[in-house]
C-alpha positions in Angstrom: -24.2 31.6 -15.6 -25.0 28.2 -17.1 -22.6 25.2 -16.3 -23.6 23.6 -19.6 -20.6 23.0 -21.9 -21.4 23.7 -25.6 -20.6 21.2 -28.3 -18.0 23.6 -29.7 -16.2 23.7 -26.4 -16.3 19.9 -26.1 -14.9 19.5 -29.6 -11.9 21.7 -28.7 -11.7 23.3 -32.1 -11.8 20.0 -34.0 -14.1 19.4 -36.9 -17.4 17.5 -37.1 -17.6 15.3 -40.2 -21.2 14.6 -41.5 -21.3 11.6 -43.8 -24.4 10.8 -45.8 -25.0 10.1 -49.5 -28.2 12.3 -49.5 -27.6 16.0 -49.8 -30.8 16.9 -48.0 -29.6 14.9 -44.9 -26.2 16.6 -45.0 -27.9 20.0 -45.1 -30.2 19.0 -42.3 -27.3 17.8 -40.1 -25.5 21.1 -40.8 -28.6 23.1 -39.8 -29.1 21.1 -36.6 -25.5 21.6 -35.7 -25.8 25.3 -36.2 -28.9 25.3 -33.9 -26.7 23.6 -31.4 -24.1 26.4 -31.5 -21.5 24.8 -33.9 -20.1 27.2 -36.5 -20.3 26.2 -40.2 -16.5 26.5 -40.5 -16.3 23.7 -37.9 -18.4 21.3 -40.1 -17.1 19.1 -42.9 -19.2 16.8 -45.0 -18.7 13.8 -47.3 -21.2 12.2 -49.7 -20.0 8.6 -49.4 -17.7 6.3 -47.4 -14.7 6.7 -49.7 -14.9 10.5 -49.5 -15.2 10.3 -45.7 -12.1 8.3 -45.3 -10.2 10.8 -47.5 -11.4 13.7 -45.4 -10.3 11.9 -42.2 -6.8 11.2 -43.7 -6.4 14.7 -45.1 -7.3 16.4 -41.8 -4.8 14.2 -39.9 -6.3 14.0 -36.4 -8.4 17.2 -36.6 -11.7 15.3 -36.9 -13.2 15.3 -33.4 -16.6 13.7 -34.2 -18.2 11.8 -37.1 -21.9 11.6 -37.9 -22.1 8.4 -40.1 -24.8 7.0 -42.3 -25.0 3.2 -42.8 -26.3 2.7 -46.4 -24.1 4.5 -48.9 -22.7 3.6 -52.3 -19.1 2.3 -52.8 -18.2 2.0 -49.1 -21.0 1.5 -46.5 -20.9 3.1 -43.1 -20.0 -0.1 -41.3 -16.9 -0.5 -43.4 -15.9 3.1 -42.8 -16.3 2.4 -39.1 -14.1 -0.7 -39.3 -11.4 1.2 -41.2 -11.3 4.1 -38.7 -11.2 1.7 -35.8 -8.4 -0.3 -37.4 -6.2 2.8 -37.7 -4.2 3.6 -34.4 -4.3 7.3 -35.4 -8.1 7.5 -35.6 -9.5 4.5 -33.7 -10.6 6.7 -30.7 -12.5 9.2 -32.9 -16.1 9.4 -31.6 -18.6 8.1 -34.1 -22.4 8.4 -34.0 -24.3 6.2 -36.5 -27.1 8.3 -37.9 -29.3 6.0 -39.9 -32.8 4.6 -40.7 -31.6 1.0 -40.0 -33.6 -0.2 -37.0 -32.9 -4.0 -37.1 -31.5 -5.1 -33.7 -28.8 -7.3 -35.3 -27.4 -4.3 -37.2 -27.4 -2.1 -34.1 -25.6 -4.8 -32.2 -23.1 -5.2 -35.1 -22.4 -1.5 -35.1 -21.8 -1.6 -31.3 -19.5 -4.5 -31.6 -17.5 -2.8 -34.4 -16.9 0.1 -32.0 -19.7 2.7 -32.6 -20.1 5.2 -29.8 -23.8 5.8 -30.3 -26.7 5.1 -32.6 -29.4 7.7 -33.6 -32.3 6.5 -35.7 -33.9 8.8 -38.4 -36.0 10.8 -38.2 -34.9 13.0 -35.2 -34.7 16.6 -34.1 -31.8 18.9 -33.2 -32.1 18.3 -29.5 -31.9 14.5 -30.0 -28.7 15.0 -31.9 -27.3 17.4 -29.3 -28.1 15.0 -26.4 -26.4 12.0 -28.1 -23.3 14.0 -29.0 -22.9 15.6 -25.6 -23.2 12.2 -23.8 -20.5 10.8 -26.0 -18.1 13.8 -25.7 -18.8 14.4 -22.0 -19.6 11.1 -20.5 -20.6 10.4 -16.9 -17.9 10.0 -14.2 -18.3 6.2 -14.2 -17.8 6.0 -18.0 -14.8 8.2 -17.8 -13.2 5.8 -15.2 -13.9 2.8 -17.5 -12.4 4.6 -20.5 -9.3 5.6 -18.4 -8.8 2.0 -17.3 -9.2 0.8 -20.9 -6.6 3.3 -22.1 -4.2 2.2 -19.3 -4.5 -1.4 -20.4 -3.8 -0.4 -24.0 -0.7 1.4 -22.8 0.5 -1.7 -20.8 -0.3 -0.1 -17.4 -2.1 -3.1 -16.1 -1.6 -2.6 -12.3 -2.8 1.1 -12.5 -5.8 -0.1 -14.5 -6.7 -2.6 -11.8 -6.4 0.1 -9.1 -8.9 2.3 -10.9 -11.3 -0.7 -11.6 -11.2 -1.7 -8.0 -12.5 1.8 -7.1 -15.2 1.6 -9.8 -16.3 -1.8 -8.3 -16.4 -0.4 -4.8 -19.1 2.1 -5.9 -20.7 0.1 -8.7 -20.6 -3.5 -7.5 -22.6 -4.9 -10.4 -20.4 -3.4 -13.2 -19.9 -6.0 -15.9 -17.7 -3.6 -17.8 -15.3 -3.2 -14.9 -15.2 -7.0 -14.4 -14.4 -7.6 -18.1 -11.5 -5.1 -18.0 -10.3 -6.7 -14.7 -10.2 -10.0 -16.7 -8.2 -8.3 -19.5 -5.7 -6.7 -17.2 -5.2 -9.9 -15.2 -4.7 -11.9 -18.5 -1.9 -9.5 -19.5 -0.4 -9.9 -16.0 -0.4 -13.6 -16.5 -3.0 -14.3 -13.8 -5.1 -16.7 -15.9 -7.2 -18.0 -13.0 -8.1 -14.5 -11.9 -8.7 -13.5 -15.5 -11.1 -16.3 -16.1 -13.0 -15.6 -12.9 -13.4 -11.9 -13.8 -14.6 -12.7 -17.3 -17.1 -15.3 -16.1 -18.4 -12.8 -13.5 -18.8 -10.1 -16.2 -21.0 -12.6 -18.2 -22.9 -13.6 -15.1 -23.7 -10.0 -14.2 -24.8 -9.2 -17.8 -25.4 -12.4 -20.0 -26.2 -10.1 -23.0 -22.9 -8.1 -22.7 -21.4 -9.1 -26.0 -18.0 -7.6 -25.3 -17.7 -9.8 -22.2 -18.8 -12.9 -24.1 -16.3 -12.2 -26.8 -13.5 -11.6 -24.3 -14.3 -14.8 -22.4 -14.6 -17.0 -25.5 -11.3 -15.6 -27.0 -9.5 -16.2 -23.7 -10.8 -19.8 -23.6 -9.7 -20.2 -27.2 -6.2 -19.0 -26.4 -6.0 -21.4 -23.5 -7.1 -24.4 -25.6 -10.6 -24.9 -24.1 -12.1 -25.1 -27.6 -15.4 -26.7 -26.6 -16.4 -24.0 -24.1 -15.0 -21.3 -26.4 -17.2 -22.5 -29.2 -20.2 -22.7 -26.9 -19.9 -19.1 -25.8 -19.0 -17.8 -29.3 -22.1 -19.5 -30.7 -24.2 -17.9 -28.0 -22.8 -14.5 -28.9 -23.2 -15.2 -32.6 -26.9 -16.1 -32.1 -27.4 -12.7 -30.4 -25.4 -10.7 -33.0 -25.1 -12.7 -36.2 -23.4 -10.0 -38.5 -19.9 -9.9 -37.0 -17.5 -11.5 -39.5 -14.4 -11.9 -37.2 -16.4 -14.0 -34.7 -17.5 -16.3 -37.5 -13.9 -16.7 -38.5 -13.0 -17.7 -34.9 -16.0 -20.2 -34.9 -14.6 -21.6 -38.2 -11.1 -21.9 -36.7 -12.4 -23.8 -33.6 -14.4 -26.1 -35.7 -11.4 -26.9 -37.8 -9.4 -27.6 -34.6 -12.2 -29.9 -33.4 -12.2 -31.7 -36.8 -15.6 -30.5 -38.0 -14.7 -29.3 -41.5 -18.3 -28.9 -42.6 -19.2 -26.5 -39.8 -15.8 -24.7 -40.4 -16.6 -24.2 -44.1 -20.1 -22.8 -43.2 -18.7 -20.3 -40.7 -15.8 -19.2 -43.0 -18.2 -18.8 -45.9 -20.6 -16.7 -43.9 -17.7 -14.5 -42.6 -16.4 -13.9 -46.1 -19.8 -12.8 -47.3 -20.1 -10.4 -44.4 -16.6 -9.0 -44.9 -14.6 -10.1 -47.9 -11.4 -8.9 -46.2 -11.6 -11.9 -43.8 -10.8 -14.2 -46.7 -7.1 -13.5 -46.2 -7.1 -14.7 -42.6 -9.3 -17.7 -43.5 -6.9 -18.7 -46.4 -3.9 -18.4 -44.0 -5.6 -20.5 -41.4 -6.6 -23.2 -43.9 -3.0 -23.3 -45.3 -1.6 -23.6 -41.7 -3.9 -26.6 -41.1 -2.9 -28.3 -44.3 -6.2 -27.7 -46.0 -4.8 -26.5 -49.3 -8.1 -26.7 -51.2 -10.0 -24.5 -48.7 -7.0 -22.0 -48.6 -7.1 -21.8 -52.4 -10.9 -21.1 -52.4 -10.7 -18.2 -50.0 -7.5 -16.8 -51.6 -9.5 -16.6 -54.8 -12.4 -14.8 -53.1 -10.0 -12.3 -51.6 -8.2 -11.6 -54.9 -11.4 -11.4 -56.9 -12.8 -8.8 -54.5 -9.6 -6.7 -54.6 -9.4 -6.9 -58.4 -13.0 -5.7 -58.7 -12.0 -2.6 -56.8 -9.3 -2.1 -59.4 -6.6 -0.6 -57.1 -4.2 -3.5 -56.4 -0.8 -2.2 -55.3 2.5 -3.6 -56.5 3.1 -5.0 -53.0 -0.3 -6.8 -53.0 0.3 -8.2 -56.5 3.7 -9.7 -55.3 2.0 -11.0 -52.2 -0.8 -12.7 -54.0 1.6 -14.2 -56.6 3.7 -15.7 -53.7 0.5 -17.1 -52.1 -0.6 -18.7 -55.3 2.8 -20.2 -55.9 2.9 -21.5 -52.4 -0.6 -23.0 -52.8 0.5 -24.6 -56.1 3.6 -26.1 -54.4 1.3 -27.5 -51.6 -0.9 -29.2 -54.3 2.1 -30.6 -56.1 3.5 -32.1 -52.9 0.1 -33.9 -52.5 0.3 -35.2 -56.1 -2.5 -32.9 -57.2 -0.7 -31.4 -60.2 -3.9 -30.3 -62.0 -5.1 -28.3 -59.0 -1.6 -26.8 -58.8 -2.0 -25.6 -62.4 -5.3 -24.0 -61.5 -3.6 -22.1 -58.7 -0.8 -20.9 -61.0 -3.3 -19.9 -63.7 -5.1 -17.8 -61.0 -1.7 -16.1 -60.4 -1.4 -15.3 -64.2 -4.7 -13.5 -64.1 -3.0 -10.9 -61.8 0.4 -10.9 -63.5 0.3 -12.6 -67.0 4.0 -11.9 -67.6 5.4 -13.6 -64.6 8.3 -15.9 -65.6 8.4 -17.8 -62.3 4.7 -18.7 -62.5 5.2 -20.0 -66.1 8.1 -22.1 -64.8 6.0 -23.5 -62.0 3.2 -24.5 -64.5 5.9 -26.3 -66.5 6.9 -28.2 -63.3 3.3 -29.2 -62.7 2.9 -30.5 -66.3 6.0 -32.5 -65.8 4.4 -34.1 -62.8 1.3 -34.8 -64.9 3.6 -36.4 -67.6 2.6 -33.9 -70.2 6.0 -33.0 -71.7 4.7 -31.0 -74.6 2.8 -28.6 -72.3 5.7 -28.5 -69.9 8.1 -27.5 -72.6 5.7 -24.7 -73.8 5.6 -23.1 -70.4 9.3 -23.5 -69.8 10.1 -21.8 -73.1 7.6 -19.0 -72.3 9.3 -18.5 -68.9 12.6 -18.0 -70.7 11.1 -15.6 -73.2 9.4 -13.5 -70.5 12.6 -13.4 -68.5 14.6 -12.2 -71.5 12.2 -9.3 -72.1 12.0 -8.3 -68.5 13.6 -5.0 -67.3 14.9 -7.0 -64.3 15.7 -10.5 -65.5 16.6 -13.4 -63.2 20.1 -14.4 -64.3 19.7 -17.9 -62.9 16.4 -18.7 -64.6 17.6 -19.6 -68.1 20.1 -22.1 -66.7 17.5 -23.7 -64.5 14.8 -23.9 -67.1 17.2 -25.2 -69.8 18.2 -27.9 -67.4 14.5 -28.9 -67.0 14.0 -28.8 -70.8 17.0 -31.1 -71.3 15.8 -33.4 -68.6 12.3 -33.9 -70.1 13.8 -34.4 -73.6 15.7 -37.3 -72.2 12.7 -39.0 -70.6 
């Protein structure tokens, strides 16, 4: 009797999801999986990234493996990967990128974003089977590393170090074990030990991006900005398509006072992943750079509005951000820029009484009483027509109108 475990057994009755925008590829994947002993009832498919995410959500933890194409309309594979990894309920789902993309920088990006494996088209059924089996049934060493990683995620740092010590006893040159020892010791508050383990991981494998990222982020947390930037830049040169690292490079450059390099890093990050614009805008606002914050807030909102599915919660959040940005501009005496920020808010919610009131305040600062009065009166009109009017707003605005009429 063979000791080989079939894919169906390894999947433990969970589904395989094949994601590709080309029907011929989806059919090929289904045929290959059938040849590998997987029943058709166990295979689900999706023709783009959006459909794939809906299948994952609908099946609620029943997807045991995803075969994912990179280049697809609407939502590309790399974005599907990010979304799945960001969700605690799905982040450990095994994902094999099945694509024609062969550029090293894209392969490295996928690995950094959390892909389990990479299979380049064209391939045959046995290639697919081998890749999937290695992911679902890893070698003993990999299982120990994965167990230690899970223990760290669960806060069991001492138990993780015990397992990692056993790994290092048998695989003395393991960079992965050293990196995890660094992470466990960091959580235990052993900063000196953590730094030593991180540095050893990089020394054992200078191209191990996960170790480079861990060491640079540790140094950044500890305030060693120069060395953090040096290591992040090294990693970025090896793998230039990871947006989050560029955000961190921008943050460090802002901290070091190099605004030009910060803007370059932030801009590159926002191009790679528009969602990073929110974090960039928050960072810039915290550092008092209102103009940069406004720029990236606009990028974020424009990208979301193009998708056409802004939620009520997002609308309220963006209005608050624009109002806050406008107030920051006004405090700096930049009333015209404040008006620009408020006008951006009106693009999202044209009938917002508070924003009209704030525009009136900005025009008062700019000594334009006529425009100020127009926006104050508009604020009162909108509030009166609202299904949930602010009872205090008429009194406040009428007070402002009286004040400017006396000036």
